[in-house]
All heavy atoms as a GROMACS GRO file, in nm:
protein
  552
    1MET      N    1  21.132  11.787  -4.188
    1MET     CA    2  21.171  11.926  -4.194
    1MET      C    3  21.072  12.011  -4.115
    1MET      O    4  20.952  11.990  -4.124
    1MET     CB    5  21.175  11.974  -4.338
    1MET     CG    6  21.282  11.909  -4.423
    1MET     SD    7  21.444  11.958  -4.372
    1MET     CE    8  21.509  12.017  -4.523
    2SER      N    9  21.125  12.106  -4.045
    2SER     CA   10  21.044  12.197  -3.964
    2SER      C   11  21.053  12.338  -4.022
    2SER      O   12  21.140  12.369  -4.102
    2SER     CB   13  21.093  12.198  -3.820
    2SER     OG   14  21.081  12.071  -3.762
    3ASN      N   15  20.962  12.422  -3.977
    3ASN     CA   16  20.960  12.562  -4.020
    3ASN      C   17  21.017  12.649  -3.909
    3ASN      O   18  20.986  12.631  -3.792
    3ASN     CB   19  20.817  12.607  -4.051
    3ASN     CG   20  20.758  12.528  -4.164
    3ASN    OD1   21  20.821  12.511  -4.267
    3ASN    ND2   22  20.636  12.480  -4.146
    4TYR      N   23  21.099  12.746  -3.949
    4TYR     CA   24  21.163  12.836  -3.853
    4TYR      C   25  21.151  12.980  -3.900
    4TYR      O   26  21.150  13.008  -4.019
    4TYR     CB   27  21.312  12.802  -3.837
    4TYR     CG   28  21.336  12.667  -3.779
    4TYR    CD1   29  21.355  12.556  -3.861
    4TYR    CD2   30  21.341  12.648  -3.641
    4TYR    CE1   31  21.376  12.431  -3.808
    4TYR    CE2   32  21.362  12.522  -3.588
    4TYR     CZ   33  21.380  12.414  -3.671
    4TYR     OH   34  21.401  12.289  -3.618
    5GLN      N   35  21.146  13.069  -3.804
    5GLN     CA   36  21.162  13.211  -3.829
    5GLN      C   37  21.301  13.246  -3.780
    5GLN      O   38  21.336  13.215  -3.666
    5GLN     CB   39  21.061  13.295  -3.752
    5GLN     CG   40  20.921  13.286  -3.801
    5GLN     CD   41  20.828  13.374  -3.720
    5GLN    OE1   42  20.854  13.405  -3.604
    5GLN    NE2   43  20.717  13.414  -3.780
    6VAL      N   44  21.380  13.308  -3.865
    6VAL     CA   45  21.511  13.358  -3.823
    6VAL      C   46  21.501  13.510  -3.820
    6VAL      O   47  21.475  13.573  -3.923
    6VAL     CB   48  21.624  13.312  -3.917
    6VAL    CG1   49  21.758  13.368  -3.870
    6VAL    CG2   50  21.630  13.160  -3.925
    7TRP      N   51  21.517  13.568  -3.702
    7TRP     CA   52  21.514  13.712  -3.686
    7TRP      C   53  21.658  13.761  -3.685
    7TRP      O   54  21.728  13.755  -3.585
    7TRP     CB   55  21.443  13.749  -3.556
    7TRP     CG   56  21.296  13.722  -3.563
    7TRP    CD1   57  21.233  13.605  -3.531
    7TRP    CD2   58  21.195  13.811  -3.605
    7TRP    NE1   59  21.099  13.617  -3.552
    7TRP    CE2   60  21.072  13.744  -3.597
    7TRP    CE3   61  21.197  13.944  -3.649
    7TRP    CZ2   62  20.952  13.804  -3.630
    7TRP    CZ3   63  21.078  14.003  -3.683
    7TRP    CH2   64  20.956  13.932  -3.673
    8TRP      N   65  21.706  13.801  -3.803
    8TRP     CA   66  21.844  13.845  -3.822
    8TRP      C   67  21.857  13.985  -3.763
    8TRP      O   68  21.783  14.075  -3.799
    8TRP     CB   69  21.875  13.846  -3.971
    8TRP     CG   70  22.017  13.865  -4.008
    8TRP    CD1   71  22.072  13.979  -4.058
    8TRP    CD2   72  22.122  13.770  -4.004
    8TRP    NE1   73  22.204  13.960  -4.084
    8TRP    CE2   74  22.237  13.831  -4.051
    8TRP    CE3   75  22.128  13.638  -3.962
    8TRP    CZ2   76  22.359  13.766  -4.059
    8TRP    CZ3   77  22.249  13.572  -3.970
    8TRP    CH2   78  22.362  13.636  -4.019
    9ARG      N   79  21.948  14.004  -3.671
    9ARG     CA   80  21.968  14.129  -3.597
    9ARG      C   81  21.846  14.168  -3.516
    9ARG      O   82  21.831  14.281  -3.474
    9ARG     CB   83  22.007  14.244  -3.690
    9ARG     CG   84  22.142  14.227  -3.752
    9ARG     CD   85  22.169  14.336  -3.851
    9ARG     NE   86  22.083  14.309  -3.966
    9ARG     CZ   87  22.081  14.382  -4.074
    9ARG    NH1   88  22.155  14.489  -4.084
    9ARG    NH2   89  22.003  14.350  -4.173
   10GLY      N   90  21.755  14.073  -3.497
   10GLY     CA   91  21.636  14.100  -3.417
   10GLY      C   92  21.520  14.162  -3.491
   10GLY      O   93  21.412  14.174  -3.437
   11TYR      N   94  21.540  14.202  -3.619
   11TYR     CA   95  21.428  14.266  -3.688
   11TYR      C   96  21.412  14.228  -3.834
   11TYR      O   97  21.310  14.256  -3.893
   11TYR     CB   98  21.436  14.419  -3.677
   11TYR     CG   99  21.565  14.481  -3.727
   11TYR    CD1  100  21.582  14.512  -3.860
   11TYR    CD2  101  21.668  14.507  -3.638
   11TYR    CE1  102  21.700  14.570  -3.906
   11TYR    CE2  103  21.787  14.565  -3.683
   11TYR     CZ  104  21.802  14.596  -3.816
   11TYR     OH  105  21.919  14.652  -3.860
   12ASP      N  106  21.510  14.164  -3.898
   12ASP     CA  107  21.493  14.115  -4.035
   12ASP      C  108  21.441  13.972  -4.029
   12ASP      O  109  21.512  13.882  -3.986
   12ASP     CB  110  21.626  14.118  -4.112
   12ASP     CG  111  21.672  14.257  -4.147
   12ASP    OD1  112  21.587  14.347  -4.155
   12ASP    OD2  113  21.793  14.276  -4.167
   13LEU      N  114  21.318  13.952  -4.072
   13LEU     CA  115  21.254  13.820  -4.061
   13LEU      C  116  21.277  13.738  -4.186
   13LEU      O  117  21.256  13.785  -4.298
   13LEU     CB  118  21.104  13.838  -4.038
   13LEU     CG  119  21.020  13.710  -4.039
   13LEU    CD1  120  21.062  13.615  -3.928
   13LEU    CD2  121  20.873  13.744  -4.029
   14HIS      N  122  21.318  13.612  -4.165
   14HIS     CA  123  21.334  13.515  -4.274
   14HIS      C  124  21.261  13.387  -4.234
   14HIS      O  125  21.278  13.338  -4.122
   14HIS     CB  126  21.482  13.481  -4.297
   14HIS     CG  127  21.565  13.599  -4.336
   14HIS    ND1  128  21.579  13.637  -4.467
   14HIS    CD2  129  21.636  13.686  -4.262
   14HIS    CE1  130  21.657  13.743  -4.473
   14HIS    NE2  131  21.693  13.776  -4.349
   15ASP      N  132  21.180  13.334  -4.324
   15ASP     CA  133  21.116  13.204  -4.302
   15ASP      C  134  21.202  13.098  -4.367
   15ASP      O  135  21.239  13.110  -4.484
   15ASP     CB  136  20.976  13.201  -4.363
   15ASP     CG  137  20.879  13.292  -4.289
   15ASP    OD1  138  20.883  13.291  -4.164
   15ASP    OD2  139  20.803  13.363  -4.354
   16VAL      N  140  21.233  12.992  -4.291
   16VAL     CA  141  21.325  12.889  -4.338
   16VAL      C  142  21.268  12.752  -4.305
   16VAL      O  143  21.215  12.729  -4.196
   16VAL     CB  144  21.464  12.903  -4.268
   16VAL    CG1  145  21.559  12.798  -4.317
   16VAL    CG2  146  21.521  13.041  -4.291
   17THR      N  147  21.281  12.658  -4.399
   17THR     CA  148  21.250  12.518  -4.374
   17THR      C  149  21.382  12.446  -4.358
   17THR      O  150  21.468  12.453  -4.446
   17THR     CB  151  21.170  12.458  -4.492
   17THR    OG1  152  21.050  12.534  -4.508
   17THR    CG2  153  21.135  12.313  -4.465
   18ALA      N  154  21.398  12.377  -4.244
   18ALA     CA  155  21.525  12.309  -4.216
   18ALA      C  156  21.501  12.195  -4.118
   18ALA      O  157  21.395  12.185  -4.057
   18ALA     CB  158  21.624  12.409  -4.157
   19ALA      N  159  21.602  12.110  -4.103
   19ALA     CA  160  21.593  11.996  -4.013
   19ALA      C  161  21.617  12.036  -3.867
   19ALA      O  162  21.574  11.965  -3.777
   19ALA     CB  163  21.693  11.889  -4.054
   20SER      N  164  21.685  12.149  -3.843
   20SER     CA  165  21.715  12.193  -3.708
   20SER      C  166  21.734  12.344  -3.704
   20SER      O  167  21.748  12.409  -3.808
   20SER     CB  168  21.843  12.125  -3.657
   20SER     OG  169  21.954  12.171  -3.730
   21LYS      N  170  21.738  12.398  -3.582
   21LYS     CA  171  21.762  12.542  -3.567
   21LYS      C  172  21.899  12.579  -3.623
   21LYS      O  173  21.915  12.683  -3.686
   21LYS     CB  174  21.756  12.581  -3.420
   21LYS     CG  175  21.617  12.586  -3.363
   21LYS     CD  176  21.617  12.637  -3.221
   21LYS     CE  177  21.476  12.652  -3.168
   21LYS     NZ  178  21.474  12.709  -3.033
   22GLU      N  179  21.997  12.492  -3.599
   22GLU     CA  180  22.132  12.520  -3.647
   22GLU      C  181  22.137  12.525  -3.800
   22GLU      O  182  22.201  12.611  -3.859
   22GLU     CB  183  22.231  12.414  -3.595
   22GLU     CG  184  22.253  12.417  -3.446
   22GLU     CD  185  22.140  12.355  -3.365
   22GLU    OE1  186  22.061  12.274  -3.420
   22GLU    OE2  187  22.128  12.388  -3.247
   23GLU      N  188  22.066  12.432  -3.865
   23GLU     CA  189  22.062  12.432  -4.012
   23GLU      C  190  21.992  12.557  -4.065
   23GLU      O  191  22.036  12.617  -4.163
   23GLU     CB  192  21.992  12.307  -4.064
   23GLU     CG  193  21.990  12.297  -4.215
   23GLU     CD  194  21.916  12.175  -4.268
   23GLU    OE1  195  21.912  12.073  -4.197
   23GLU    OE2  196  21.864  12.184  -4.380
   24ALA      N  197  21.884  12.598  -3.999
   24ALA     CA  198  21.814  12.719  -4.039
   24ALA      C  199  21.906  12.840  -4.030
   24ALA      O  200  21.912  12.922  -4.122
   24ALA     CB  201  21.690  12.740  -3.952
   25LEU      N  202  21.980  12.849  -3.922
   25LEU     CA  203  22.073  12.960  -3.904
   25LEU      C  204  22.185  12.956  -4.008
   25LEU      O  205  22.222  13.058  -4.065
   25LEU     CB  206  22.131  12.958  -3.763
   25LEU     CG  207  22.212  13.079  -3.721
   25LEU    CD1  208  22.131  13.206  -3.733
   25LEU    CD2  209  22.260  13.060  -3.579
   26ASN      N  210  22.234  12.836  -4.037
   26ASN     CA  211  22.339  12.822  -4.138
   26ASN      C  212  22.291  12.863  -4.277
   26ASN      O  213  22.366  12.920  -4.356
   26ASN     CB  214  22.395  12.681  -4.139
   26ASN     CG  215  22.484  12.654  -4.020
   26ASN    OD1  216  22.543  12.746  -3.963
   26ASN    ND2  217  22.494  12.528  -3.981
   27LYS      N  218  22.164  12.833  -4.308
   27LYS     CA  219  22.108  12.874  -4.438
   27LYS      C  220  22.107  13.025  -4.450
   27LYS      O  221  22.140  13.081  -4.555
   27LYS     CB  222  21.966  12.818  -4.456
   27LYS     CG  223  21.961  12.672  -4.489
   27LYS     CD  224  21.818  12.628  -4.515
   27LYS     CE  225  21.812  12.484  -4.559
   27LYS     NZ  226  21.674  12.444  -4.596
   28ILE      N  227  22.070  13.093  -4.344
   28ILE     CA  228  22.065  13.239  -4.348
   28ILE      C  229  22.205  13.299  -4.349
   28ILE      O  230  22.230  13.399  -4.418
   28ILE     CB  231  21.980  13.294  -4.230
   28ILE    CG1  232  21.837  13.246  -4.243
   28ILE    CG2  233  21.985  13.446  -4.225
   28ILE    CD1  234  21.768  13.282  -4.374
   29LYS      N  235  22.298  13.238  -4.276
   29LYS     CA  236  22.436  13.286  -4.282
   29LYS      C  237  22.489  13.272  -4.424
   29LYS      O  238  22.560  13.360  -4.474
   29LYS     CB  239  22.525  13.210  -4.184
   29LYS     CG  240  22.503  13.252  -4.040
   29LYS     CD  241  22.612  13.204  -3.947
   29LYS     CE  242  22.602  13.059  -3.916
   29LYS     NZ  243  22.697  13.015  -3.811
   30GLY      N  244  22.454  13.164  -4.493
   30GLY     CA  245  22.494  13.146  -4.632
   30GLY      C  246  22.428  13.249  -4.723
   30GLY      O  247  22.491  13.300  -4.816
   31PHE      N  248  22.303  13.281  -4.695
   31PHE     CA  249  22.232  13.382  -4.773
   31PHE      C  250  22.304  13.517  -4.766
   31PHE      O  251  22.320  13.587  -4.866
   31PHE     CB  252  22.088  13.396  -4.721
   31PHE     CG  253  22.009  13.507  -4.782
   31PHE    CD1  254  21.954  13.495  -4.908
   31PHE    CD2  255  21.989  13.625  -4.713
   31PHE    CE1  256  21.882  13.598  -4.965
   31PHE    CE2  257  21.917  13.730  -4.768
   31PHE     CZ  258  21.862  13.716  -4.894
   32TYR      N  259  22.348  13.553  -4.645
   32TYR     CA  260  22.418  13.680  -4.627
   32TYR      C  261  22.567  13.670  -4.658
   32TYR      O  262  22.635  13.772  -4.667
   32TYR     CB  263  22.399  13.732  -4.484
   32TYR     CG  264  22.265  13.797  -4.461
   32TYR    CD1  265  22.167  13.735  -4.383
   32TYR    CD2  266  22.234  13.920  -4.516
   32TYR    CE1  267  22.044  13.794  -4.362
   32TYR    CE2  268  22.110  13.981  -4.496
   32TYR     CZ  269  22.017  13.916  -4.418
   32TYR     OH  270  21.895  13.975  -4.397
   33GLY      N  271  22.619  13.547  -4.669
   33GLY     CA  272  22.760  13.529  -4.699
   33GLY      C  273  22.852  13.562  -4.583
   33GLY      O  274  22.961  13.616  -4.603
   34VAL      N  275  22.808  13.528  -4.462
   34VAL     CA  276  22.887  13.557  -4.342
   34VAL      C  277  22.911  13.428  -4.263
   34VAL      O  278  22.842  13.328  -4.283
   34VAL     CB  279  22.819  13.662  -4.252
   34VAL    CG1  280  22.802  13.794  -4.324
   34VAL    CG2  281  22.684  13.613  -4.202
   35LYS      N  282  23.007  13.433  -4.173
   35LYS     CA  283  23.037  13.317  -4.089
   35LYS      C  284  22.982  13.333  -3.947
   35LYS      O  285  22.958  13.235  -3.879
   35LYS     CB  286  23.188  13.295  -4.082
   35LYS     CG  287  23.247  13.252  -4.214
   35LYS     CD  288  23.393  13.224  -4.202
   35LYS     CE  289  23.449  13.183  -4.338
   35LYS     NZ  290  23.591  13.152  -4.333
   36ARG      N  291  22.964  13.458  -3.904
   36ARG     CA  292  22.915  13.483  -3.770
   36ARG      C  293  22.782  13.556  -3.776
   36ARG      O  294  22.755  13.634  -3.868
   36ARG     CB  295  23.016  13.570  -3.694
   36ARG     CG  296  23.148  13.499  -3.675
   36ARG     CD  297  23.247  13.587  -3.606
   36ARG     NE  298  23.199  13.621  -3.473
   36ARG     CZ  299  23.261  13.704  -3.391
   36ARG    NH1  300  23.372  13.764  -3.427
   36ARG    NH2  301  23.212  13.730  -3.272
   37THR      N  302  22.699  13.531  -3.676
   37THR     CA  303  22.570  13.598  -3.671
   37THR      C  304  22.582  13.729  -3.594
   37THR      O  305  22.659  13.739  -3.498
   37THR     CB  306  22.464  13.510  -3.603
   37THR    OG1  307  22.510  13.475  -3.472
   37THR    CG2  308  22.438  13.384  -3.681
   38PRO      N  309  22.506  13.830  -3.634
   38PRO     CA  310  22.510  13.955  -3.560
   38PRO      C  311  22.436  13.942  -3.426
   38PRO      O  312  22.356  13.849  -3.406
   38PRO     CB  313  22.439  14.055  -3.652
   38PRO     CG  314  22.362  13.974  -3.747
   38PRO     CD  315  22.425  13.840  -3.754
   39LYS      N  316  22.462  14.037  -3.339
   39LYS     CA  317  22.397  14.042  -3.209
   39LYS      C  318  22.245  14.046  -3.228
   39LYS      O  319  22.195  14.106  -3.324
   39LYS     CB  320  22.445  14.167  -3.136
   39LYS     CG  321  22.387  14.185  -3.000
   39LYS     CD  322  22.439  14.312  -2.937
   39LYS     CE  323  22.371  14.332  -2.803
   39LYS     NZ  324  22.404  14.460  -2.744
   40ASP      N  325  22.173  13.985  -3.138
   40ASP     CA  326  22.026  13.982  -3.134
   40ASP      C  327  21.962  13.893  -3.240
   40ASP      O  328  21.842  13.904  -3.265
   40ASP     CB  329  21.968  14.125  -3.145
   40ASP     CG  330  22.007  14.213  -3.027
   40ASP    OD1  331  22.025  14.160  -2.916
   40ASP    OD2  332  22.021  14.335  -3.048
   41THR      N  333  22.038  13.805  -3.305
   41THR     CA  334  21.979  13.710  -3.399
   41THR      C  335  21.913  13.597  -3.320
   41THR      O  336  21.972  13.543  -3.227
   41THR     CB  337  22.086  13.655  -3.495
   41THR    OG1  338  22.136  13.762  -3.573
   41THR    CG2  339  22.029  13.548  -3.586
   42VAL      N  340  21.791  13.562  -3.360
   42VAL     CA  341  21.713  13.461  -3.289
   42VAL      C  342  21.651  13.365  -3.390
   42VAL      O  343  21.606  13.406  -3.496
   42VAL     CB  344  21.600  13.527  -3.206
   42VAL    CG1  345  21.518  13.423  -3.133
   42VAL    CG2  346  21.655  13.629  -3.110
   43VAL      N  347  21.646  13.236  -3.355
   43VAL     CA  348  21.581  13.134  -3.438
   43VAL      C  349  21.465  13.076  -3.357
   43VAL      O  350  21.485  13.029  -3.244
   43VAL     CB  351  21.678  13.022  -3.479
   43VAL    CG1  352  21.607  12.920  -3.566
   43VAL    CG2  353  21.801  13.079  -3.549
   44VAL      N  354  21.345  13.079  -3.415
   44VAL     CA  355  21.226  13.031  -3.346
   44VAL      C  356  21.155  12.929  -3.434
   44VAL      O  357  21.127  12.957  -3.551
   44VAL     CB  358  21.129  13.148  -3.316
   44VAL    CG1  359  21.005  13.099  -3.244
   44VAL    CG2  360  21.198  13.258  -3.239
   45GLU      N  361  21.125  12.813  -3.378
   45GLU     CA  362  21.048  12.713  -3.454
   45GLU      C  363  20.902  12.752  -3.452
   45GLU      O  364  20.847  12.792  -3.349
   45GLU     CB  365  21.066  12.574  -3.393
   45GLU     CG  366  21.000  12.466  -3.476
   45GLU     CD  367  21.031  12.326  -3.428
   45GLU    OE1  368  21.105  12.310  -3.331
   45GLU    OE2  369  20.981  12.231  -3.492
   46ILE      N  370  20.838  12.743  -3.569
   46ILE     CA  371  20.696  12.775  -3.579
   46ILE      C  372  20.620  12.650  -3.625
   46ILE      O  373  20.673  12.568  -3.699
   46ILE     CB  374  20.669  12.894  -3.673
   46ILE    CG1  375  20.722  12.868  -3.814
   46ILE    CG2  376  20.727  13.022  -3.617
   46ILE    CD1  377  20.685  12.975  -3.916
   47PRO      N  378  20.496  12.635  -3.579
   47PRO     CA  379  20.419  12.516  -3.616
   47PRO      C  380  20.371  12.522  -3.760
   47PRO      O  381  20.360  12.630  -3.819
   47PRO     CB  382  20.301  12.519  -3.519
   47PRO     CG  383  20.286  12.662  -3.482
   47PRO     CD  384  20.424  12.721  -3.486
   48PRO      N  385  20.339  12.406  -3.819
   48PRO     CA  386  20.282  12.405  -3.955
   48PRO      C  387  20.151  12.484  -3.956
   48PRO      O  388  20.074  12.481  -3.862
   48PRO     CB  389  20.255  12.256  -3.982
   48PRO     CG  390  20.334  12.182  -3.881
   48PRO     CD  391  20.353  12.273  -3.763
   49GLY      N  392  20.128  12.557  -4.063
   49GLY     CA  393  20.004  12.634  -4.074
   49GLY      C  394  20.002  12.761  -3.991
   49GLY      O  395  19.898  12.822  -3.974
   50TYR      N  396  20.117  12.802  -3.941
   50TYR     CA  397  20.127  12.921  -3.854
   50TYR      C  398  20.065  13.044  -3.920
   50TYR      O  399  19.982  13.112  -3.860
   50TYR     CB  400  20.274  12.945  -3.821
   50TYR     CG  401  20.304  13.068  -3.741
   50TYR    CD1  402  20.286  13.068  -3.603
   50TYR    CD2  403  20.351  13.184  -3.802
   50TYR    CE1  404  20.315  13.181  -3.528
   50TYR    CE2  405  20.380  13.297  -3.728
   50TYR     CZ  406  20.363  13.295  -3.591
   50TYR     OH  407  20.392  13.406  -3.517
   51TYR      N  408  20.103  13.072  -4.042
   51TYR     CA  409  20.054  13.192  -4.109
   51TYR      C  410  19.908  13.179  -4.151
   51TYR      O  411  19.834  13.277  -4.148
   51TYR     CB  412  20.143  13.227  -4.229
   51TYR     CG  413  20.281  13.272  -4.185
   51TYR    CD1  414  20.392  13.191  -4.206
   51TYR    CD2  415  20.299  13.393  -4.121
   51TYR    CE1  416  20.518  13.232  -4.164
   51TYR    CE2  417  20.423  13.435  -4.079
   51TYR     CZ  418  20.533  13.354  -4.100
   51TYR     OH  419  20.656  13.394  -4.057
   52ASP      N  420  19.865  13.058  -4.186
   52ASP     CA  421  19.724  13.038  -4.222
   52ASP      C  422  19.634  13.069  -4.103
   52ASP      O  423  19.530  13.133  -4.117
   52ASP     CB  424  19.700  12.895  -4.270
   52ASP     CG  425  19.770  12.865  -4.400
   52ASP    OD1  426  19.794  12.960  -4.478
   52ASP    OD2  427  19.803  12.747  -4.424
   53ARG      N  428  19.675  13.023  -3.985
   53ARG     CA  429  19.595  13.050  -3.865
   53ARG      C  430  19.594  13.199  -3.832
   53ARG      O  431  19.492  13.252  -3.786
   53ARG     CB  432  19.647  12.970  -3.746
   53ARG     CG  433  19.610  12.822  -3.756
   53ARG     CD  434  19.652  12.747  -3.635
   53ARG     NE  435  19.792  12.709  -3.655
   53ARG     CZ  436  19.871  12.663  -3.561
   53ARG    NH1  437  19.827  12.647  -3.439
   53ARG    NH2  438  19.994  12.630  -3.588
   54MET      N  439  19.705  13.266  -3.856
   54MET     CA  440  19.713  13.410  -3.831
   54MET      C  441  19.616  13.485  -3.924
   54MET      O  442  19.544  13.574  -3.880
   54MET     CB  443  19.856  13.459  -3.854
   54MET     CG  444  19.880  13.601  -3.811
   54MET     SD  445  20.048  13.658  -3.844
   54MET     CE  446  20.148  13.535  -3.767
   55VAL      N  447  19.614  13.447  -4.051
   55VAL     CA  448  19.524  13.511  -4.148
   55VAL      C  449  19.378  13.487  -4.109
   55VAL      O  450  19.297  13.581  -4.108
   55VAL     CB  451  19.552  13.460  -4.291
   55VAL    CG1  452  19.442  13.502  -4.387
   55VAL    CG2  453  19.688  13.509  -4.339
   56LYS      N  454  19.343  13.363  -4.074
   56LYS     CA  455  19.205  13.332  -4.036
   56LYS      C  456  19.162  13.411  -3.912
   56LYS      O  457  19.051  13.462  -3.904
   56LYS     CB  458  19.188  13.182  -4.012
   56LYS     CG  459  19.189  13.102  -4.140
   56LYS     CD  460  19.177  12.954  -4.113
   56LYS     CE  461  19.192  12.877  -4.243
   56LYS     NZ  462  19.194  12.732  -4.222
   57ASN      N  463  19.252  13.421  -3.814
   57ASN     CA  464  19.220  13.497  -3.694
   57ASN      C  465  19.199  13.645  -3.728
   57ASN      O  466  19.105  13.708  -3.679
   57ASN     CB  467  19.330  13.483  -3.590
   57ASN     CG  468  19.298  13.556  -3.462
   57ASN    OD1  469  19.203  13.523  -3.394
   57ASN    ND2  470  19.375  13.659  -3.431
   58ASN      N  471  19.285  13.701  -3.811
   58ASN     CA  472  19.271  13.841  -3.849
   58ASN      C  473  19.140  13.865  -3.923
   58ASN      O  474  19.072  13.966  -3.900
   58ASN     CB  475  19.390  13.887  -3.934
   58ASN     CG  476  19.515  13.906  -3.852
   58ASN    OD1  477  19.510  13.910  -3.729
   58ASN    ND2  478  19.628  13.916  -3.919
   59GLN      N  479  19.104  13.774  -4.013
   59GLN     CA  480  18.978  13.788  -4.086
   59GLN      C  481  18.858  13.781  -3.990
   59GLN      O  482  18.762  13.854  -4.006
   59GLN     CB  483  18.966  13.680  -4.194
   59GLN     CG  484  19.061  13.704  -4.310
   59GLN     CD  485  19.064  13.589  -4.409
   59GLN    OE1  486  19.032  13.475  -4.375
   59GLN    NE2  487  19.107  13.619  -4.531
   60LYS      N  488  18.870  13.696  -3.889
   60LYS     CA  489  18.762  13.681  -3.791
   60LYS      C  490  18.740  13.811  -3.714
   60LYS      O  491  18.626  13.845  -3.681
   60LYS     CB  492  18.796  13.569  -3.692
   60LYS     CG  493  18.682  13.533  -3.600
   60LYS     CD  494  18.721  13.431  -3.494
   60LYS     CE  495  18.779  13.305  -3.552
   60LYS     NZ  496  18.814  13.206  -3.449
   61ILE      N  497  18.847  13.886  -3.689
   61ILE     CA  498  18.832  14.010  -3.613
   61ILE      C  499  18.822  14.133  -3.704
   61ILE      O  500  18.826  14.246  -3.658
   61ILE     CB  501  18.946  14.029  -3.511
   61ILE    CG1  502  19.083  14.038  -3.578
   61ILE    CG2  503  18.943  13.919  -3.406
   61ILE    CD1  504  19.198  14.072  -3.484
   62GLY      N  505  18.810  14.111  -3.836
   62GLY     CA  506  18.785  14.219  -3.929
   62GLY      C  507  18.906  14.278  -3.999
   62GLY      O  508  18.896  14.378  -4.066
   63ILE      N  509  19.023  14.215  -3.985
   63ILE     CA  510  19.141  14.261  -4.054
   63ILE      C  511  19.163  14.170  -4.174
   63ILE      O  512  19.185  14.051  -4.158
   63ILE     CB  513  19.267  14.256  -3.963
   63ILE    CG1  514  19.245  14.342  -3.840
   63ILE    CG2  515  19.390  14.299  -4.040
   63ILE    CD1  516  19.352  14.325  -3.734
   64ASP      N  517  19.153  14.226  -4.295
   64ASP     CA  518  19.165  14.145  -4.415
   64ASP      C  519  19.238  14.225  -4.523
   64ASP      O  520  19.185  14.322  -4.576
   64ASP     CB  521  19.027  14.102  -4.464
   64ASP     CG  522  19.032  14.001  -4.574
   64ASP    OD1  523  19.141  13.974  -4.630
   64ASP    OD2  524  18.927  13.945  -4.608
   65ALA      N  525  19.360  14.187  -4.553
   65ALA     CA  526  19.441  14.260  -4.650
   65ALA      C  527  19.387  14.245  -4.793
   65ALA      O  528  19.426  14.322  -4.880
   65ALA     CB  529  19.585  14.209  -4.645
   66THR      N  530  19.298  14.152  -4.817
   66THR     CA  531  19.247  14.134  -4.953
   66THR      C  532  19.142  14.237  -4.990
   66THR      O  533  19.104  14.247  -5.105
   66THR     CB  534  19.187  13.992  -4.970
   66THR    OG1  535  19.077  13.975  -4.880
   66THR    CG2  536  19.292  13.886  -4.945
   67ASN      N  537  19.090  14.312  -4.893
   67ASN     CA  538  18.985  14.410  -4.925
   67ASN      C  539  19.035  14.553  -4.908
   67ASN      O  540  18.955  14.644  -4.899
   67ASN     CB  541  18.860  14.386  -4.840
   67ASN     CG  542  18.885  14.406  -4.692
   67ASN    OD1  543  18.992  14.447  -4.650
   67ASN    ND2  544  18.785  14.378  -4.612
   68ILE      N  545  19.164  14.572  -4.908
   68ILE     CA  546  19.219  14.708  -4.891
   68ILE      C  547  19.221  14.779  -5.024
   68ILE      O  548  19.249  14.730  -5.126
   68ILE     CB  549  19.359  14.702  -4.830
   68ILE    CG1  550  19.347  14.651  -4.687
   68ILE    CG2  551  19.425  14.838  -4.833
   68ILE    CD1  552  19.479  14.635  -4.616
   0.00000   0.00000   0.00000
């Protein structure tokens, strides 16, 4: 299983674990209860640990949501 970001209409972000991009998109279509995707919907595969690396990088440059 891989990790995907589904950008529904280009701005609603959903994180999905699925075997393929098509399966990830189908999961989100099921979530919304629709058969067709709206314009500007994009599916992007992300590597494992994507968000952990983002948090570590932000902390390294002084951005840390835990101290707000």
